[in-house]
C-alpha positions as protocol buffer text, in pm:
chain_id: "A"
residue {
  index: 1
  type: MET
  ca { x: 984 y: -107 z: -179 }
}
residue {
  index: 2
  type: TYR
  ca { x: 959 y: 240 z: -108 }
}
residue {
  index: 3
  type: ILE
  ca { x: 584 y: 245 z: -198 }
}
residue {
  index: 4
  type: LEU
  ca { x: 554 y: -51 z: 72 }
}
residue {
  index: 5
  type: GLN
  ca { x: 728 y: 167 z: 308 }
}
residue {
  index: 6
  type: LEU
  ca { x: 543 y: 466 z: 290 }
}
residue {
  index: 7
  type: PHE
  ca { x: 210 y: 269 z: 288 }
}
residue {
  index: 8
  type: ILE
  ca { x: 280 y: 196 z: 647 }
}
residue {
  index: 9
  type: LEU
  ca { x: 492 y: 531 z: 765 }
}
residue {
  index: 10
  type: SER
  ca { x: 457 y: 893 z: 660 }
}
residue {
  index: 11
  type: ASP
  ca { x: 829 y: 906 z: 688 }
}
residue {
  index: 12
  type: LYS
  ca { x: 1110 y: 682 z: 687 }
}
residue {
  index: 13
  type: ASN
  ca { x: 1258 y: 790 z: 1050 }
}
residue {
  index: 14
  type: TRP
  ca { x: 1327 y: 514 z: 1307 }
}
residue {
  index: 15
  type: SER
  ca { x: 1190 y: 232 z: 1071 }
}
residue {
  index: 16
  type: ILE
  ca { x: 1247 y: -133 z: 1095 }
}
residue {
  index: 17
  type: SER
  ca { x: 1221 y: -343 z: 794 }
}
residue {
  index: 18
  type: CYS
  ca { x: 1054 y: -687 z: 720 }
}
residue {
  index: 19
  type: GLU
  ca { x: 1290 y: -920 z: 564 }
}
residue {
  index: 20
  type: GLY
  ca { x: 1003 y: -1119 z: 458 }
}
residue {
  index: 21
  type: LYS
  ca { x: 755 y: -1129 z: 138 }
}
residue {
  index: 22
  type: CYS
  ca { x: 568 y: -783 z: 240 }
}
residue {
  index: 23
  type: MET
  ca { x: 919 y: -589 z: 234 }
}
residue {
  index: 24
  type: ARG
  ca { x: 757 y: -345 z: 437 }
}
residue {
  index: 25
  type: ALA
  ca { x: 883 y: -112 z: 714 }
}
residue {
  index: 26
  type: PHE
  ca { x: 760 y: 4 z: 1070 }
}
residue {
  index: 27
  type: HIS
  ca { x: 767 y: 193 z: 1308 }
}
residue {
  index: 28
  type: ALA
  ca { x: 942 y: 22 z: 1622 }
}
residue {
  index: 29
  type: ASN
  ca { x: 770 y: 220 z: 1878 }
}
residue {
  index: 30
  type: LEU
  ca { x: 545 y: 498 z: 1995 }
}
residue {
  index: 31
  type: GLU
  ca { x: 853 y: 744 z: 2022 }
}
residue {
  index: 32
  type: HIS
  ca { x: 958 y: 682 z: 1699 }
}
residue {
  index: 33
  type: GLY
  ca { x: 575 y: 704 z: 1518 }
}
residue {
  index: 34
  type: GLU
  ca { x: 504 y: 968 z: 1753 }
}
residue {
  index: 35
  type: HIS
  ca { x: 554 y: 1254 z: 1438 }
}
residue {
  index: 36
  type: SER
  ca { x: 288 y: 1039 z: 1261 }
}
residue {
  index: 37
  type: LEU
  ca { x: 29 y: 925 z: 1488 }
}
residue {
  index: 38
  type: CYS
  ca { x: 148 y: 576 z: 1443 }
}
residue {
  index: 39
  type: GLU
  ca { x: 53 y: 307 z: 1685 }
}
residue {
  index: 40
  type: SER
  ca { x: 373 y: 98 z: 1570 }
}
residue {
  index: 41
  type: LEU
  ca { x: 494 y: -221 z: 1668 }
}
residue {
  index: 42
  type: CYS
  ca { x: 527 y: -138 z: 2015 }
}
residue {
  index: 43
  type: ILE
  ca { x: 893 y: -277 z: 2041 }
}
residue {
  index: 44
  type: THR
  ca { x: 1084 y: -112 z: 2300 }
}
residue {
  index: 45
  type: ASN
  ca { x: 1422 y: 62 z: 2214 }
}
residue {
  index: 46
  type: THR
  ca { x: 1617 y: -200 z: 2449 }
}
residue {
  index: 47
  type: GLU
  ca { x: 1443 y: -522 z: 2229 }
}
residue {
  index: 48
  type: LEU
  ca { x: 1500 y: -289 z: 1904 }
}
residue {
  index: 49
  type: LEU
  ca { x: 1888 y: -302 z: 2022 }
}
residue {
  index: 50
  type: ALA
  ca { x: 1903 y: -643 z: 2109 }
}
residue {
  index: 51
  type: LEU
  ca { x: 1799 y: -742 z: 1760 }
}
residue {
  index: 52
  type: GLY
  ca { x: 2118 y: -631 z: 1634 }
}
residue {
  index: 53
  type: ASP
  ca { x: 2195 y: -736 z: 1278 }
}
residue {
  index: 54
  type: THR
  ca { x: 1916 y: -1053 z: 1348 }
}
residue {
  index: 55
  type: ALA
  ca { x: 1705 y: -1008 z: 1037 }
}
residue {
  index: 56
  type: PHE
  ca { x: 1329 y: -878 z: 1165 }
}
residue {
  index: 57
  type: TYR
  ca { x: 967 y: -1075 z: 997 }
}
residue {
  index: 58
  type: CYS
  ca { x: 671 y: -908 z: 1054 }
}
residue {
  index: 59
  type: ALA
  ca { x: 396 y: -1138 z: 1185 }
}
residue {
  index: 60
  type: ASN
  ca { x: 212 y: -1154 z: 872 }
}
residue {
  index: 61
  type: CYS
  ca { x: 542 y: -1268 z: 720 }
}
residue {
  index: 62
  type: THR
  ca { x: 618 y: -1510 z: 1019 }
}
residue {
  index: 63
  type: TYR
  ca { x: 266 y: -1676 z: 991 }
}
residue {
  index: 64
  type: GLU
  ca { x: 231 y: -1648 z: 629 }
}
residue {
  index: 65
  type: LYS
  ca { x: -106 y: -1451 z: 645 }
}
residue {
  index: 66
  type: HIS
  ca { x: -113 y: -1132 z: 437 }
}
residue {
  index: 67
  type: GLN
  ca { x: -394 y: -883 z: 388 }
}
residue {
  index: 68
  type: CYS
  ca { x: -553 y: -842 z: 42 }
}
residue {
  index: 69
  type: PHE
  ca { x: -482 y: -504 z: -46 }
}
residue {
  index: 70
  type: VAL
  ca { x: -846 y: -485 z: -182 }
}
residue {
  index: 71
  type: CYS
  ca { x: -1098 y: -582 z: 108 }
}
residue {
  index: 72
  type: GLY
  ca { x: -814 y: -587 z: 385 }
}
residue {
  index: 73
  type: GLU
  ca { x: -917 y: -956 z: 495 }
}
residue {
  index: 74
  type: LEU
  ca { x: -636 y: -1206 z: 620 }
}
residue {
  index: 75
  type: GLY
  ca { x: -540 y: -1504 z: 405 }
}
residue {
  index: 76
  type: SER
  ca { x: -287 y: -1764 z: 415 }
}
residue {
  index: 77
  type: SER
  ca { x: -10 y: -1689 z: 177 }
}
residue {
  index: 78
  type: ASN
  ca { x: 141 y: -2037 z: 231 }
}
residue {
  index: 79
  type: GLU
  ca { x: 246 y: -2166 z: -92 }
}
residue {
  index: 80
  type: SER
  ca { x: 102 y: -2535 z: -18 }
}
residue {
  index: 81
  type: SER
  ca { x: -244 y: -2377 z: 54 }
}
residue {
  index: 82
  type: PRO
  ca { x: -267 y: -2004 z: -55 }
}
residue {
  index: 83
  type: GLU
  ca { x: -587 y: -1785 z: -27 }
}
residue {
  index: 84
  type: VAL
  ca { x: -412 y: -1439 z: -121 }
}
residue {
  index: 85
  type: PHE
  ca { x: -154 y: -1446 z: -397 }
}
residue {
  index: 86
  type: CYS
  ca { x: 100 y: -1169 z: -467 }
}
residue {
  index: 87
  type: CYS
  ca { x: 160 y: -925 z: -759 }
}
residue {
  index: 88
  type: SER
  ca { x: 414 y: -1061 z: -1004 }
}
residue {
  index: 89
  type: ASN
  ca { x: 562 y: -733 z: -1041 }
}
residue {
  index: 90
  type: GLU
  ca { x: 898 y: -740 z: -915 }
}
residue {
  index: 91
  type: ALA
  ca { x: 872 y: -402 z: -747 }
}
residue {
  index: 92
  type: CYS
  ca { x: 500 y: -478 z: -591 }
}
residue {
  index: 93
  type: CYS
  ca { x: 453 y: -674 z: -299 }
}
residue {
  index: 94
  type: TYR
  ca { x: 71 y: -666 z: -244 }
}
residue {
  index: 95
  type: PHE
  ca { x: -162 y: -971 z: -196 }
}
residue {
  index: 96
  type: TYR
  ca { x: -484 y: -1038 z: -310 }
}
residue {
  index: 97
  type: HIS
  ca { x: -778 y: -1283 z: -318 }
}
residue {
  index: 98
  type: PRO
  ca { x: -824 y: -1387 z: -678 }
}
residue {
  index: 99
  type: HIS
  ca { x: -1179 y: -1287 z: -675 }
}
residue {
  index: 100
  type: CYS
  ca { x: -1092 y: -935 z: -533 }
}
residue {
  index: 101
  type: VAL
  ca { x: -824 y: -845 z: -794 }
}
residue {
  index: 102
  type: GLY
  ca { x: -1047 y: -994 z: -1076 }
}
residue {
  index: 103
  type: GLU
  ca { x: -1323 y: -771 z: -1003 }
}
residue {
  index: 104
  type: LEU
  ca { x: -1071 y: -453 z: -1022 }
}
residue {
  index: 105
  type: LEU
  ca { x: -917 y: -571 z: -1334 }
}
residue {
  index: 106
  type: TYR
  ca { x: -1252 y: -659 z: -1491 }
}
residue {
  index: 107
  type: PRO
  ca { x: -1529 y: -417 z: -1369 }
}
residue {
  index: 108
  type: GLY
  ca { x: -1838 y: -492 z: -1507 }
}
residue {
  index: 109
  type: ASN
  ca { x: -1756 y: -805 z: -1669 }
}
residue {
  index: 110
  type: SER
  ca { x: -1810 y: -1097 z: -1396 }
}
residue {
  index: 111
  type: ALA
  ca { x: -1729 y: -1346 z: -1643 }
}
residue {
  index: 112
  type: ALA
  ca { x: -1371 y: -1219 z: -1735 }
}
residue {
  index: 113
  type: ALA
  ca { x: -1334 y: -1180 z: -1334 }
}
residue {
  index: 114
  type: GLU
  ca { x: -1462 y: -1505 z: -1288 }
}
residue {
  index: 115
  type: GLU
  ca { x: -1226 y: -1641 z: -1530 }
}
residue {
  index: 116
  type: LEU
  ca { x: -921 y: -1450 z: -1393 }
}
residue {
  index: 117
  type: GLU
  ca { x: -1009 y: -1573 z: -1033 }
}
residue {
  index: 118
  type: GLN
  ca { x: -1010 y: -1951 z: -1148 }
}
residue {
  index: 119
  type: ARG
  ca { x: -671 y: -1881 z: -1339 }
}
residue {
  index: 120
  type: ILE
  ca { x: -514 y: -1721 z: -1018 }
}
residue {
  index: 121
  type: ALA
  ca { x: -640 y: -1972 z: -793 }
}
residue {
  index: 122
  type: ALA
  ca { x: -470 y: -2229 z: -1003 }
}
residue {
  index: 123
  type: GLY
  ca { x: -115 y: -2065 z: -986 }
}
residue {
  index: 124
  type: GLU
  ca { x: -121 y: -1809 z: -1275 }
}
residue {
  index: 125
  type: GLN
  ca { x: 67 y: -1485 z: -1228 }
}
residue {
  index: 126
  type: PHE
  ca { x: -107 y: -1191 z: -1240 }
}
residue {
  index: 127
  type: VAL
  ca { x: -37 y: -784 z: -1218 }
}
residue {
  index: 128
  type: CYS
  ca { x: -233 y: -560 z: -1039 }
}
residue {
  index: 129
  type: PRO
  ca { x: -380 y: -265 z: -1111 }
}
residue {
  index: 130
  type: ALA
  ca { x: -145 y: -48 z: -944 }
}
residue {
  index: 131
  type: HIS
  ca { x: 79 y: -77 z: -1225 }
}
residue {
  index: 132
  type: ARG
  ca { x: -172 y: 101 z: -1468 }
}
residue {
  index: 133
  type: CYS
  ca { x: -321 y: 447 z: -1471 }
}
residue {
  index: 134
  type: HIS
  ca { x: -661 y: 434 z: -1353 }
}
residue {
  index: 135
  type: VAL
  ca { x: -748 y: 733 z: -1560 }
}
residue {
  index: 136
  type: CYS
  ca { x: -594 y: 630 z: -1905 }
}
residue {
  index: 137
  type: GLY
  ca { x: -505 y: 237 z: -1868 }
}
residue {
  index: 138
  type: GLU
  ca { x: -130 y: 304 z: -1952 }
}
residue {
  index: 139
  type: VAL
  ca { x: 162 y: 213 z: -1752 }
}
residue {
  index: 140
  type: GLU
  ca { x: 445 y: 449 z: -1576 }
}
residue {
  index: 141
  type: VAL
  ca { x: 722 y: 584 z: -1747 }
}
residue {
  index: 142
  type: THR
  ca { x: 954 y: 763 z: -1479 }
}
residue {
  index: 143
  type: LEU
  ca { x: 1209 y: 924 z: -1719 }
}
residue {
  index: 144
  type: ILE
  ca { x: 886 y: 1153 z: -1833 }
}
residue {
  index: 145
  type: ALA
  ca { x: 737 y: 1361 z: -1537 }
}
residue {
  index: 146
  type: GLU
  ca { x: 410 y: 1368 z: -1656 }
}
residue {
  index: 147
  type: LEU
  ca { x: 407 y: 1019 z: -1708 }
}
residue {
  index: 148
  type: GLN
  ca { x: 529 y: 901 z: -1328 }
}
residue {
  index: 149
  type: PHE
  ca { x: 294 y: 763 z: -1102 }
}
residue {
  index: 150
  type: ALA
  ca { x: 111 y: 923 z: -801 }
}
residue {
  index: 151
  type: VAL
  ca { x: -8 y: 610 z: -609 }
}
residue {
  index: 152
  type: CYS
  ca { x: -232 y: 594 z: -315 }
}
residue {
  index: 153
  type: ARG
  ca { x: -123 y: 436 z: 13 }
}
residue {
  index: 154
  type: ARG
  ca { x: -405 y: 257 z: 93 }
}
residue {
  index: 155
  type: CYS
  ca { x: -536 y: 108 z: -210 }
}
residue {
  index: 156
  type: PRO
  ca { x: -404 y: -42 z: -572 }
}
residue {
  index: 157
  type: ARG
  ca { x: -507 y: 279 z: -773 }
}
residue {
  index: 158
  type: ALA
  ca { x: -238 y: 503 z: -937 }
}
residue {
  index: 159
  type: TYR
  ca { x: -250 y: 813 z: -1173 }
}
residue {
  index: 160
  type: HIS
  ca { x: -6 y: 966 z: -1414 }
}
residue {
  index: 161
  type: ARG
  ca { x: 96 y: 1313 z: -1268 }
}
residue {
  index: 162
  type: ARG
  ca { x: -130 y: 1429 z: -1582 }
}
residue {
  index: 163
  type: CYS
  ca { x: -406 y: 1261 z: -1500 }
}
residue {
  index: 164
  type: LEU
  ca { x: -423 y: 1332 z: -1136 }
}
residue {
  index: 165
  type: PRO
  ca { x: -788 y: 1455 z: -1046 }
}
residue {
  index: 166
  type: ARG
  ca { x: -771 y: 1801 z: -920 }
}
residue {
  index: 167
  type: GLU
  ca { x: -962 y: 1703 z: -612 }
}
residue {
  index: 168
  type: ILE
  ca { x: -651 y: 1523 z: -503 }
}
residue {
  index: 169
  type: THR
  ca { x: -493 y: 1817 z: -337 }
}
residue {
  index: 170
  type: ARG
  ca { x: -156 y: 1912 z: -286 }
}
residue {
  index: 171
  type: GLU
  ca { x: -6 y: 2137 z: 7 }
}
residue {
  index: 172
  type: GLU
  ca { x: -52 y: 2484 z: -170 }
}
residue {
  index: 173
  type: ASP
  ca { x: -437 y: 2405 z: -221 }
}
residue {
  index: 174
  type: VAL
  ca { x: -508 y: 2294 z: 167 }
}
residue {
  index: 175
  type: ASP
  ca { x: -806 y: 2492 z: 325 }
}
residue {
  index: 176
  type: ILE
  ca { x: -889 y: 2370 z: 617 }
}
residue {
  index: 177
  type: VAL
  ca { x: -1179 y: 2610 z: 661 }
}
residue {
  index: 178
  type: ARG
  ca { x: -1374 y: 2470 z: 351 }
}
residue {
  index: 179
  type: GLY
  ca { x: -1254 y: 2113 z: 447 }
}
residue {
  index: 180
  type: ILE
  ca { x: -987 y: 2071 z: 192 }
}
residue {
  index: 181
  type: VAL
  ca { x: -711 y: 1881 z: 301 }
}
residue {
  index: 182
  type: GLN
  ca { x: -405 y: 1750 z: 176 }
}
residue {
  index: 183
  type: ARG
  ca { x: -415 y: 1396 z: -33 }
}
residue {
  index: 184
  type: ALA
  ca { x: -102 y: 1453 z: -211 }
}
residue {
  index: 185
  type: TRP
  ca { x: 301 y: 1442 z: -119 }
}
residue {
  index: 186
  type: GLU
  ca { x: 590 y: 1531 z: -323 }
}
residue {
  index: 187
  type: GLY
  ca { x: 932 y: 1457 z: -245 }
}
residue {
  index: 188
  type: LEU
  ca { x: 889 y: 1152 z: -34 }
}
residue {
  index: 189
  type: ILE
  ca { x: 1004 y: 903 z: -270 }
}
residue {
  index: 190
  type: PRO
  ca { x: 1192 y: 958 z: -593 }
}
residue {
  index: 191
  type: ASN
  ca { x: 1001 y: 1015 z: -914 }
}
residue {
  index: 192
  type: ARG
  ca { x: 651 y: 945 z: -781 }
}
residue {
  index: 193
  type: VAL
  ca { x: 369 y: 1142 z: -593 }
}
residue {
  index: 194
  type: LEU
  ca { x: 211 y: 977 z: -281 }
}
residue {
  index: 195
  type: ILE
  ca { x: -151 y: 1006 z: -234 }
}
residue {
  index: 196
  type: TYR
  ca { x: -490 y: 930 z: -40 }
}
residue {
  index: 197
  type: CYS
  ca { x: -720 y: 866 z: -319 }
}
residue {
  index: 198
  type: LEU
  ca { x: -1042 y: 1009 z: -312 }
}
residue {
  index: 199
  type: ASP
  ca { x: -1182 y: 645 z: -184 }
}
residue {
  index: 200
  type: HIS
  ca { x: -1044 y: 729 z: 153 }
}
residue {
  index: 201
  type: GLU
  ca { x: -1221 y: 977 z: 378 }
}
residue {
  index: 202
  type: ILE
  ca { x: -984 y: 1215 z: 588 }
}
residue {
  index: 203
  type: ASP
  ca { x: -1006 y: 1266 z: 959 }
}
residue {
  index: 204
  type: LEU
  ca { x: -1018 y: 1626 z: 1014 }
}
residue {
  index: 205
  type: GLY
  ca { x: -862 y: 1571 z: 1342 }
}
residue {
  index: 206
  type: THR
  ca { x: -541 y: 1373 z: 1200 }
}
residue {
  index: 207
  type: LEU
  ca { x: -561 y: 1479 z: 862 }
}
residue {
  index: 208
  type: ARG
  ca { x: -534 y: 1125 z: 757 }
}
residue {
  index: 209
  type: PRO
  ca { x: -764 y: 834 z: 723 }
}
residue {
  index: 210
  type: LEU
  ca { x: -835 y: 633 z: 999 }
}
residue {
  index: 211
  type: PRO
  ca { x: -556 y: 431 z: 1097 }
}
residue {
  index: 212
  type: ASN
  ca { x: -736 y: 87 z: 1067 }
}
residue {
  index: 213
  type: HIS
  ca { x: -553 y: -50 z: 750 }
}
residue {
  index: 214
  type: ILE
  ca { x: -300 y: -301 z: 892 }
}
residue {
  index: 215
  type: ARG
  ca { x: -361 y: -626 z: 1041 }
}
residue {
  index: 216
  type: PHE
  ca { x: -157 y: -895 z: 1196 }
}
residue {
  index: 217
  type: PRO
  ca { x: -232 y: -1254 z: 1259 }
}
residue {
  index: 218
  type: ALA
  ca { x: -391 y: -1299 z: 1615 }
}
């Protein structure tokens, strides 16, 4: 759940957690999301207090329409007519179109990707690319520091600490004059590094990618 929370938030303060399939957490309103420039859910403090102990479900989980974590498009996650399917790793709540995840798992092998797409559409479970290192292809070992994962907030890309590209810079390497911005954060979640991988352009005004990664059903 930690990954999904921080996929939405830059910090965990003043968050409201969805009890649905996505297991994400959101800033409730602009005041709570001010520090991270988050547009928030626009729930007033009065409405938030009125929720009390009532379970909160985001619009994606309420209407069973979730985003593909590759293309970002919404698709039905209703079990009777699914268009996007959830990774079977018990700690993962990312959804994918079968063809999108097939191309990621079998890059350059269209036949294998198409075969996997058909199997997923027929109900076969799969584990998404977020659970193997993008460089060496091996899994995470949380008890060994260099084999812990650095995970991207915006896509299913992960690296072992030892495999992390130098271009994914930490705070001590920042040089705004030269356009070198922070892409890696330590200490936000246990035993992991959070990153924006090199596929995501950083806005030098906010020092984050553009906040266009979340879509709710109309």
